[in-house]
C-alpha positions in Angstrom: 62.1 14.1 -14.8 64.1 17.1 -16.0 67.5 18.3 -15.0 70.9 16.9 -14.3 71.3 13.5 -12.7 74.5 12.2 -11.2 75.8 8.7 -12.1 77.3 7.6 -8.8 79.6 4.7 -8.2 78.1 3.3 -5.0 81.2 1.4 -3.8 83.2 4.7 -3.7 80.3 7.2 -3.3 81.9 9.0 -6.3 80.2 10.9 -9.1 81.4 9.3 -12.3 79.0 10.8 -14.8 76.0 12.8 -15.6 72.6 12.4 -17.4 71.1 15.7 -18.5 67.4 15.7 -19.6 65.2 18.5 -20.8 61.7 18.6 -22.1 61.2 20.2 -25.5 57.5 20.6 -25.5 54.9 22.3 -23.3 53.2 19.0 -22.3 56.4 17.6 -20.8 56.2 14.5 -22.9 59.1 14.8 -25.3 62.6 14.8 -23.9 66.1 15.2 -25.1 69.0 13.8 -23.1 72.7 13.6 -23.0 75.0 11.3 -21.1 78.7 11.7 -20.1 81.0 9.5 -18.1 84.5 10.0 -16.8 87.1 8.3 -19.1 88.3 5.9 -16.4 84.8 4.5 -16.0 83.8 4.1 -19.7 83.4 0.6 -21.1 82.5 -0.9 -17.8 78.7 -1.0 -18.2 78.1 1.9 -15.8 76.6 4.1 -18.6 74.3 1.2 -19.7 73.0 0.6 -16.2 72.3 4.3 -15.6 70.8 5.0 -19.0 68.6 1.9 -18.8 67.2 2.8 -15.4 66.7 6.4 -16.4 64.8 5.6 -19.6 62.7 3.0 -17.8 61.7 5.5 -15.2 61.0 8.3 -17.6 58.8 6.1 -19.9 57.0 4.1 -17.2 56.7 6.4 -14.2 56.5 9.7 -15.9 54.4 11.2 -18.7 57.3 11.0 -21.1 56.3 9.7 -24.5 59.5 10.2 -26.5 63.2 10.5 -25.6 65.7 11.7 -28.2 69.5 11.7 -28.1 72.1 12.7 -30.6 75.8 11.9 -31.0 78.8 12.3 -33.3 78.3 9.7 -36.0 81.8 8.4 -35.3 81.2 7.9 -31.6 80.6 4.1 -31.9 80.6 3.5 -28.2 77.7 5.9 -27.7 75.8 4.5 -30.7 76.2 1.0 -29.4 75.1 2.1 -25.9 72.0 3.8 -27.3 71.1 0.8 -29.5 71.6 -1.6 -26.6 69.2 0.4 -24.4 66.6 0.3 -27.2 67.0 3.6 -29.0 66.4 3.5 -32.8 68.5 5.5 -35.3 66.3 8.0 -37.0 68.8 9.6 -39.3 71.8 11.8 -39.6 72.4 15.5 -39.9 75.2 15.9 -42.4 78.2 18.1 -41.6 76.3 19.6 -38.6 79.1 19.2 -36.0 82.2 21.4 -36.0 85.2 19.2 -35.0 88.3 20.2 -33.2 90.4 20.0 -36.4 88.1 22.5 -38.1 86.3 20.0 -40.3 82.6 19.1 -40.0 81.2 15.8 -39.0 77.8 14.2 -39.0 75.4 13.9 -36.1 73.4 10.6 -35.6 69.9 11.0 -34.3 68.3 8.4 -32.0 65.0 8.0 -30.1 63.0 5.7 -28.0 59.2 6.0 -27.6 56.6 4.5 -25.4 55.2 1.3 -26.9 
């Protein structure tokens, strides 16, 4: 399970987002992922449904042992989504993200592992 996966709104057959997953080890057991959703579809549970299904598949049907995801520490919606799906915050990278205004922000690190 590696690559880009479209999040499709079935009622409109429209791509509304994307999950990108890459393995970071030679055994294909440790994965990093990212998720993005069009603004008009945020806050409507689509990201939660897609991410939950993806994580379940990766951990249960695949040899994936660990899935990691990082986000801007001020991105509360993403943090809430990750925690709702079962990701655990592991820490923060301080001043590791160059922001549009030229300042630096923190990156929050999350992961979920097979039980």
